[in-house]
C-alpha positions in Angstrom: 93.1 67.0 -13.5 96.9 66.6 -13.9 98.8 67.8 -10.8 101.5 70.3 -11.3 104.1 67.7 -10.0 103.6 65.6 -13.2 103.9 68.4 -15.8 106.7 66.6 -17.6 106.1 62.8 -17.9 108.9 62.3 -20.2 111.6 63.4 -17.6 109.9 61.1 -15.0 110.0 58.1 -17.5 113.7 58.8 -18.3 114.6 59.0 -14.6 112.8 55.7 -13.9 114.4 54.1 -16.9 117.9 55.2 -15.8 117.3 54.1 -12.2 116.1 50.7 -13.4 119.2 50.3 -15.6 121.6 51.3 -12.9 119.8 49.0 -10.3 120.0 46.1 -12.8 123.7 46.7 -13.4 124.4 46.8 -9.6 122.5 43.5 -9.0 124.4 41.8 -11.9 127.7 43.1 -10.7 127.0 42.0 -7.1 126.1 38.6 -8.4 129.2 38.1 -10.4 131.4 39.4 -7.5 129.6 36.9 -5.1 130.3 34.1 -7.5 133.9 35.1 -7.9 134.4 35.2 -4.1 132.7 31.9 -3.7 134.8 30.2 -6.3 138.0 31.9 -4.8 137.1 30.5 -1.4 136.6 26.9 -2.8 140.0 27.1 -4.5 141.8 28.1 -1.3 140.1 25.3 0.7 141.0 22.4 -1.6 
């Protein structure tokens, strides 16, 4: 009943876990960079 594609569920779970962690890190990094750029632009205008 289990297809050959899913013979190693542990490897799939680790891959999904690492992709989730890397994606979360990218989102947090982009958020902080966006806030930094916005604060930098406000400082230049005033």
